[in-house]
C-alpha positions in Angstrom: -118.7 247.5 -4.5 -118.2 243.8 -3.6 -117.8 243.1 0.1 -114.0 242.9 0.8 -114.2 239.5 2.6 -116.3 238.0 -0.3 -113.8 239.5 -2.8 -110.9 237.9 -1.0 -112.7 234.5 -0.8 -113.7 234.5 -4.5 -110.5 236.0 -5.9 -110.5 236.4 -9.6 -112.4 233.5 -11.1 -111.5 232.5 -14.6 -113.8 233.1 -17.5 -116.0 230.1 -18.1 -115.6 228.3 -21.4 -118.7 228.1 -23.6 -121.4 226.1 -21.9 -121.8 223.0 -24.1 -123.8 219.9 -23.2 -120.7 217.9 -22.5 -119.5 220.5 -20.0 -122.7 220.2 -17.9 -121.8 217.0 -16.1 -118.4 218.4 -15.1 -119.9 221.6 -13.7 -122.4 219.5 -11.8 -119.6 217.4 -10.3 -117.7 220.6 -9.4 -120.8 222.0 -7.7 -121.2 218.8 -5.7 -117.6 218.9 -4.5 -117.9 222.5 -3.5 -121.1 221.8 -1.6 -119.6 218.8 0.2 -117.0 221.2 1.8 -119.7 223.6 3.1 -120.8 222.7 6.6 -124.5 223.3 7.4 -126.2 224.2 10.6 -127.4 221.4 12.9 -131.2 220.9 12.5 -133.2 218.7 14.9 -135.0 216.7 12.2 -134.0 216.2 8.6 -135.7 213.7 6.4 -136.2 212.9 2.7 -139.6 212.2 1.2 -141.1 211.3 -2.2 -143.6 214.1 -2.9 -145.7 212.4 -5.6 -142.5 211.6 -7.6 -140.6 214.7 -6.7 -137.7 214.3 -4.2 -138.0 216.7 -1.3 -136.0 217.2 2.0 -137.6 218.5 5.2 -135.6 220.5 7.6 -137.5 220.9 10.9 -136.0 222.7 13.9 -137.0 221.4 17.3 -140.4 222.5 18.4 -143.3 221.1 20.4 -145.8 223.0 18.3 -146.5 222.7 14.5 -144.1 225.0 12.6 -144.7 227.2 9.6 -143.3 225.7 6.4 -141.4 227.3 3.7 -141.2 225.4 0.4 -137.9 226.5 -1.1 -136.5 226.1 -4.6 -132.8 226.2 -5.2 -131.0 228.1 -7.9 -128.5 226.9 -10.6 -129.6 228.2 -14.0 -132.3 225.6 -14.2 -129.5 223.1 -15.0 -127.5 222.7 -11.8 -128.2 221.9 -8.1 -130.0 219.3 -6.1 -131.0 218.5 -2.5 -127.4 217.7 -1.6 -125.6 220.6 -3.3 -128.0 223.1 -1.5 -128.2 221.2 1.8 -126.0 223.7 3.6 -127.9 226.7 2.3 -131.2 225.2 3.3 -130.0 224.2 6.8 -128.8 227.8 7.4 -132.2 229.1 6.2 -134.1 226.8 8.6 -131.8 227.7 11.5 -132.0 231.4 10.9 -135.8 231.4 10.5 -136.7 228.9 13.1 -139.2 227.5 10.6 -139.4 224.2 8.8 -138.0 224.4 5.2 -138.8 221.9 2.4 -136.1 221.7 -0.2 -137.3 220.6 -3.6 -135.2 218.5 -6.0 -136.9 219.6 -9.2 -136.0 218.2 -12.6 -133.2 220.0 -14.5 -132.5 221.1 -18.1 -131.4 220.2 -20.6 -132.6 216.7 -19.9 -135.9 218.1 -18.7 -137.0 221.3 -20.4 -139.7 223.8 -19.4 -142.2 223.2 -17.8 -140.7 220.2 -16.0 -139.1 222.2 -13.2 -142.2 224.3 -12.7 -144.4 221.3 -12.8 -142.3 219.7 -10.0 -142.5 222.9 -7.9 -146.3 222.9 -8.2 -146.4 219.2 -7.3 -144.1 219.7 -4.3 -146.2 222.7 -3.0 -149.4 220.7 -3.4 -147.9 217.7 -1.5 -146.6 220.0 1.2 -150.1 221.4 1.7 -151.7 218.0 2.0 -148.9 216.5 4.2 -148.1 219.5 6.4 -149.8 218.1 9.6 -148.0 214.8 9.2 -144.7 216.6 8.9 -145.3 218.5 12.1 -146.1 221.7 10.3 -149.0 224.1 10.2 -151.0 223.6 7.0 -152.4 227.2 7.3 -148.9 228.7 7.3 -147.0 227.7 4.1 -144.8 230.0 2.2 -143.1 229.6 -1.2 -139.6 230.8 -2.0 -136.5 230.4 -4.1 -133.2 231.9 -5.1 -132.1 232.7 -8.7 -133.6 230.1 -11.0 -135.6 228.9 -8.0 -136.9 232.4 -7.5 -138.0 232.4 -11.1 -139.9 229.2 -10.5 -141.4 230.5 -7.3 -142.7 233.7 -9.0 -144.0 231.6 -12.0 -145.7 229.2 -9.6 -147.7 232.1 -8.0 -148.8 233.2 -11.4 -149.8 229.7 -12.3 -151.7 229.2 -9.0 -153.6 232.4 -9.7 -154.5 231.4 -13.3 -155.6 227.9 -12.1 -157.7 229.5 -9.4 -155.8 227.8 -6.6 -154.8 229.3 -3.2 -151.7 231.4 -3.1 -149.0 230.7 -0.6 -148.9 232.8 2.5 -146.1 234.8 0.9 -143.5 234.5 -1.8 -139.8 234.9 -1.0 -137.8 235.8 -4.1 -134.0 236.0 -3.7 -132.2 237.6 -6.7 -134.8 236.0 -9.0 -134.6 235.9 -12.8 -137.8 237.4 -14.1 -137.2 238.4 -17.7 -135.6 235.9 -20.0 -134.4 238.6 -22.4 -131.6 239.3 -20.0 -131.5 242.9 -21.2 -132.3 245.1 -18.2 -129.7 247.9 -17.4 -127.9 246.0 -14.7 -126.6 243.6 -17.3 -124.4 246.3 -18.7 -123.8 248.1 -15.4 -122.5 245.0 -13.6 -120.0 242.6 -15.3 -118.9 239.5 -13.4 -117.1 236.4 -14.6 -119.3 233.3 -14.8 -122.6 235.2 -15.1 -122.4 236.9 -18.4 -125.4 237.5 -20.7 -123.9 234.9 -23.1 -123.9 232.3 -20.4 -127.5 233.1 -19.4 -128.6 233.0 -23.0 -127.3 229.5 -23.2 -129.1 228.6 -19.9 -132.3 230.0 -21.5 -131.8 228.0 -24.7 -131.2 224.7 -22.8 -134.1 225.4 -20.4 -136.8 226.6 -22.8 -136.1 224.6 -26.0 -138.8 225.9 -28.4 -140.9 227.7 -25.7 -141.2 231.4 -26.1 -139.2 233.5 -23.7 -142.2 235.8 -23.5 -144.4 233.2 -21.7 -145.3 234.6 -18.3 -144.4 231.3 -16.6 -140.9 231.7 -18.1 -140.6 235.5 -17.7 -142.9 236.5 -14.8 -142.0 240.2 -15.3 -143.7 240.0 -18.7 -147.1 238.7 -17.4 -150.1 240.9 -18.5 -151.1 241.2 -14.8 -149.4 240.8 -11.5 -152.6 241.3 -9.5 -153.9 238.9 -6.8 -150.5 237.3 -6.1 -149.1 236.4 -2.7 -147.4 239.1 -0.6 -143.8 239.3 -1.7 -140.3 239.6 -0.2 -137.9 240.5 -3.0 -134.2 240.6 -2.1 -131.6 241.6 -4.7 -127.8 241.8 -4.5 -126.0 245.0 -5.4 -123.2 243.3 -7.3 -125.5 241.1 -9.5 -126.2 241.4 -13.2 -129.7 240.1 -12.4 -130.3 242.8 -9.8 -132.8 244.7 -12.0 -134.8 241.5 -12.7 -135.7 241.4 -9.0 -136.2 245.2 -8.6 -138.3 245.6 -11.7 -140.4 242.7 -10.6 -140.9 244.2 -7.2 -142.1 247.4 -8.8 -144.5 245.5 -11.0 -146.0 243.8 -8.0 -146.4 247.1 -6.2 -148.1 248.7 -9.2 -150.5 245.7 -9.2 -151.4 246.3 -5.5 -149.4 243.3 -4.1 -147.9 244.0 -0.7 -144.2 243.9 -1.4 -141.1 244.3 0.7 -138.1 245.0 -1.6 -134.5 245.4 -0.4 -131.1 245.6 -2.1 -128.4 243.9 -0.1 -125.1 245.9 -0.5 -121.8 244.3 -1.3 -123.3 240.9 -2.2 -122.9 239.0 -5.5 -125.4 236.6 -7.2 -125.5 233.3 -5.3 -124.3 234.7 -2.0 -126.1 232.0 -0.1 -123.8 229.5 -1.6 -120.8 231.2 0.0 -119.4 230.2 3.4 -121.6 231.3 6.3 -118.4 232.3 8.2 -118.1 235.4 6.0 -119.8 238.1 8.1 -121.7 239.7 5.2 -123.1 236.3 4.2 -124.1 235.5 7.8 -125.8 238.9 8.1 -127.7 238.3 4.9 -128.8 234.9 6.1 -129.9 236.3 9.4 -131.9 239.0 7.6 -133.6 236.5 5.4 -134.4 234.2 8.3 -135.8 237.2 10.3 -138.0 238.3 7.4 -139.4 234.7 7.0 -140.1 234.5 10.7 -141.8 237.9 10.7 -144.0 237.2 7.7 -145.2 233.9 9.2 -145.9 235.6 12.5 -147.9 238.5 11.1 -149.7 237.0 8.0 
């Protein structure tokens, strides 16, 4: 059941019209307006950089010592979101974790189809590793995370790093990730919410993938032949989310492959809960939980 405070805030959203190319700019503008009204936590140091052609934004809490760094990929169906729309979310993550967070402004579909967003995630992670010391961060403590579509990109990046024989991040943080582009796991029929229907996600897949097969492991990480030798994982799902099983099935696949995995379902929360006001108690509690897990993993890894 959806948390009552969240239900009161959301109300009954209208059904979205079919997602056509001409609707995308309007939805992007609406997201920008919503984000502008969301205050973020005060962070000591915030700065934008060009990470080898990929725009990134560093959020670094005050510290005399080098901080661990989480490279974080926002959600938005591979088509929506940027450094500004997710500024509040990333500020709250940095504040709750006490760690530096690097937001990544990866390229979006349909203008830039797969693998553009994944390429940008890889570039940003590589830049972060090379630049960590200059950013006041610890190059030996760099994690990779993302939410929703960003969680998909983070999971795909760990698979690609393994296949390219490159070092894994210290851990991967996957918040209600999309892991199987078939969008056919049981939670899609068990949980029905306006705005996140299978029909909507099927269009997202079409605009993101173009002619690429949905079975490719960098598209559908759950369908990879092997999940061995990947970074330790934190996989968080939301109970009121049609994508819930994407995360939980992926966590199970990681466990079967011998990957150290912490999986937790967050009760009462919908997909995209980090985009809701932090003043809602359940949202703040979830943000604090995520921050605490990130802090703990950096401290113990």
